[in-house]
C-alpha positions as CSV (number, residue, x, y, z in Angstrom):
1,M,102.9,122.4,89.6
2,P,104.0,126.0,89.5
3,A,107.0,126.9,91.6
4,P,106.2,128.8,94.8
5,L,107.1,132.4,95.1
6,P,110.1,133.2,97.3
7,V,109.1,134.5,100.7
8,Y,110.6,137.9,100.1
9,M,108.7,138.5,96.9
10,P,105.8,140.5,98.5
11,W,108.3,142.8,100.2
12,L,110.2,143.4,96.9
13,M,106.9,144.1,95.1
14,T,105.8,146.5,97.8
15,A,109.2,148.3,97.7
16,G,109.0,148.5,93.9
17,F,105.5,150.0,93.9
18,G,106.6,152.4,96.6
19,W,109.5,153.5,94.6
20,L,107.4,154.0,91.5
21,Y,104.9,156.1,93.4
22,Y,107.6,158.1,95.1
23,R,109.0,159.0,91.6
24,R,105.5,159.8,90.3
25,I,104.5,162.0,93.2
26,R,107.9,163.8,93.1
27,R,107.2,165.0,89.6
28,H,104.3,167.0,90.9
29,F,106.5,169.3,93.0
30,G,109.0,172.0,91.9
31,W,110.5,173.0,88.6
32,Q,110.7,170.2,86.1
33,P,112.9,170.3,82.9
34,W,110.9,169.6,79.7
35,R,111.9,166.3,78.0
36,P,110.1,166.2,74.7
37,R,110.8,162.5,74.0
38,R,109.7,161.4,77.4
39,T,106.5,163.5,77.1
40,L,105.7,161.9,73.7
41,V,106.3,158.4,75.2
42,R,104.1,159.3,78.1
43,I,101.3,160.5,75.7
44,V,101.4,157.2,73.7
45,L,101.5,155.0,76.8
46,L,98.7,156.8,78.5
47,A,96.6,156.8,75.3
48,V,97.0,153.0,75.2
49,V,96.0,152.7,78.9
50,V,93.0,154.9,78.3
51,A,92.0,152.6,75.4
52,L,92.5,149.6,77.6
53,L,90.4,151.1,80.3
54,G,87.7,151.8,77.8
55,L,87.9,148.1,76.7
56,A,87.7,147.0,80.3
57,A,84.6,149.2,80.8
58,L,82.9,147.3,78.0
59,Y,83.6,143.9,79.7
60,L,83.0,145.2,83.2
61,P,79.6,147.0,83.0
62,H,79.3,147.4,86.8
63,V,82.4,149.7,86.8
64,A,81.8,151.5,83.5
65,P,79.8,154.5,84.9
66,G,82.4,155.1,87.6
67,M,85.2,154.9,85.1
68,L,83.4,157.4,82.8
69,A,82.9,159.8,85.7
70,G,86.5,159.4,86.7
71,A,87.8,160.0,83.2
72,V,85.7,163.1,82.8
73,A,86.8,164.4,86.3
74,G,90.4,163.6,85.5
75,A,90.4,165.4,82.2
76,G,88.7,168.4,83.8
77,L,91.3,168.5,86.6
78,G,94.0,168.2,83.9
79,V,92.8,171.3,82.1
80,F,92.4,173.1,85.4
81,A,95.9,172.1,86.5
82,L,97.4,173.2,83.1
83,R,96.0,176.7,83.7
84,H,97.9,176.7,87.0
85,T,101.2,175.5,85.6
86,R,104.0,178.0,85.3
87,F,106.3,177.8,82.3
88,G,109.8,179.2,82.2
89,A,113.5,178.4,81.5
90,R,116.4,177.8,83.9
91,D,119.9,178.0,82.7
92,G,118.6,177.9,79.1
93,Q,116.7,174.7,79.7
94,P,112.9,175.0,79.1
95,G,110.7,173.7,81.9
96,Y,107.6,174.1,83.9
97,T,106.4,174.1,87.5
98,P,103.2,172.0,87.8
99,N,100.5,172.7,90.3
100,P,101.6,170.4,93.1
101,W,98.2,170.1,94.9
102,I,96.0,168.6,92.2
103,G,98.4,165.9,90.8
104,G,99.7,165.1,94.3
105,A,96.3,164.8,95.8
106,L,95.0,162.6,93.0
107,S,98.0,160.3,93.3
108,L,97.7,160.1,97.0
109,L,94.0,159.4,96.7
110,L,94.6,156.4,94.5
111,V,97.4,155.1,96.8
112,A,95.0,155.4,99.7
113,R,92.2,153.6,97.9
114,L,94.5,150.8,96.9
115,A,95.8,150.5,100.4
116,W,92.2,150.3,101.7
117,R,91.4,147.6,99.2
118,W,94.5,145.7,100.2
119,Y,93.7,146.1,103.9
120,D,90.1,144.9,103.2
121,G,91.5,141.7,101.6
122,A,90.4,142.5,98.0
123,F,93.8,141.3,96.6
124,S,94.2,138.2,98.8
125,Q,92.0,136.1,96.5
126,G,94.6,136.4,93.8
127,M,93.8,136.4,90.1
128,A,91.2,133.6,90.4
129,S,88.4,136.0,91.4
130,G,89.2,138.1,88.3
131,A,86.9,140.8,87.0
132,G,84.3,140.3,89.8
133,N,86.8,141.9,92.2
134,A,86.9,145.2,90.3
135,S,85.7,148.1,92.4
136,P,83.9,151.0,90.7
137,L,85.6,153.5,93.0
138,T,89.1,152.1,92.4
139,M,88.5,152.0,88.7
140,S,87.1,155.5,88.6
141,L,90.2,156.8,90.5
142,A,92.5,155.0,88.1
143,A,90.6,156.4,85.1
144,A,90.8,159.9,86.7
145,L,94.5,159.6,87.2
146,V,95.2,158.3,83.8
147,C,93.1,160.9,82.0
148,Y,94.6,163.6,84.2
149,G,98.1,162.5,83.1
150,L,97.1,162.3,79.5
151,V,95.6,165.8,79.4
152,Q,98.6,167.1,81.3
153,A,101.1,165.5,78.9
154,I,99.2,166.7,75.8
155,G,98.8,170.2,77.1
156,L,102.4,170.4,78.3
157,N,103.6,169.2,74.9
158,L,101.5,171.8,73.0
159,R,102.5,174.7,75.3
160,M,106.2,173.9,75.3
161,R,106.3,173.4,71.5
162,R,104.6,176.8,71.2
163,G,107.5,178.3,73.1
164,D,105.9,179.0,76.5
165,G,108.9,177.5,78.3
166,E,111.5,179.8,76.7
167,G,110.9,182.9,78.8
168,G,112.0,183.3,82.3
């Protein structure tokens, strides 16, 4: 018999997810220093997540069209946002100022969708319901967010290595 979870575990998990999303959304606002290693790690991780989402689409055919549409929309938004990203240096440190509205809105949209699914009771069945609980809308928003982040990270890496962040 598995040990029961402590009564405070849902609160800790909620606080942890809240902190992660706060940090994620904070990166969409204001000047950001360029960290090449972090950008490369982000590219690799997001590429793995994109591959896993593609694999999930194979096994969950009812969400595959939504995931494909979300991925295409996210990649398009990523290209659009890169065109509206300003590059420059501060105190000799190369950096960039991302478009705050596109990334922030996409992140908040996913949080709102997850909150709606949680309110609707989609997560109360636990892992037993498995893949049948996957929502095409939620999965398309997740695919959009991941593809947006991947396109942003690749574009940022290419532009910063080209030297766009050196000028003021």
